C-alpha positions in Angstrom: 66.7 90.1 46.2 63.0 91.1 46.5 60.8 93.5 44.9 58.1 95.2 46.7 55.0 96.7 45.2 51.1 97.2 46.0 48.1 95.7 44.8 44.7 97.8 45.5 41.4 96.0 46.1 38.1 98.0 46.5 36.1 96.7 49.5 32.6 97.7 49.4 31.5 101.4 48.5 33.8 103.0 51.5 36.8 101.0 52.0 40.1 100.2 50.1 42.6 97.5 50.7 46.6 97.9 49.7 48.2 94.5 49.8 51.7 94.8 50.4 53.3 92.2 48.1 56.9 91.0 47.3 58.2 89.3 44.4 61.5 87.1 45.4 63.5 87.9 42.1 65.4 84.5 41.9 62.7 82.2 42.5 59.6 84.3 40.8 57.4 83.5 43.7 55.0 85.9 45.3 54.3 86.8 49.2 52.0 89.2 51.0 53.1 90.8 54.1 50.3 92.8 55.0 47.3 94.4 54.2 46.5 98.0 55.1 42.8 99.2 54.9 41.9 103.0 53.9 38.3 104.8 54.6 37.6 108.7 54.0 38.9 110.7 55.7 42.5 109.6 55.1 44.7 110.6 58.3 48.2 111.6 57.7 49.2 109.6 61.2 47.6 106.5 59.6 49.8 106.7 56.6 53.0 107.2 58.9 52.2 104.5 61.0 51.4 101.8 58.3 54.8 102.5 56.5 56.9 102.4 59.7 55.1 98.9 60.1 55.9 97.9 56.5 59.6 98.6 57.0 59.6 97.1 60.7 57.9 94.0 59.3 60.5 93.6 56.8 63.5 94.0 58.8 62.2 91.6 61.5 61.6 88.8 58.8 61.4 88.1 55.5 57.8 88.0 54.0 58.4 85.1 52.5 59.2 83.1 56.1 56.4 85.3 57.6 53.7 84.3 54.6 55.0 81.8 52.7 55.8 81.4 48.9 53.3 81.4 46.0 53.8 80.9 42.5 51.1 83.8 41.8 50.2 86.9 43.3 46.8 86.0 43.2 47.4 83.0 45.0 49.8 85.0 47.5 46.6 87.4 48.1 44.2 84.7 48.7 46.1 82.9 51.0 46.6 86.3 53.0 42.9 86.8 53.0 42.0 83.6 54.0 44.6 83.5 56.9 43.1 87.1 58.2 40.1 88.4 56.5 36.6 87.6 57.7 34.1 88.2 54.7 
């Protein structure tokens, strides 16, 4: 079994990032499946699309297979950022 939860981070003055995170309740390891970026104004169509994507990715493949397993949520987020974000 896995538990899903969100971690939020402010990026600059006008953007918010939502990390879609998981914890394997047996091994107590963590993974980040995806990160969603928000700016004002928030569009309802975008929210629906992101929820659909979240579920589709989970159904297609375990987030731990897709993104790896990490001992802490901080490590999982850092790995996700290193793979997908440009700073």
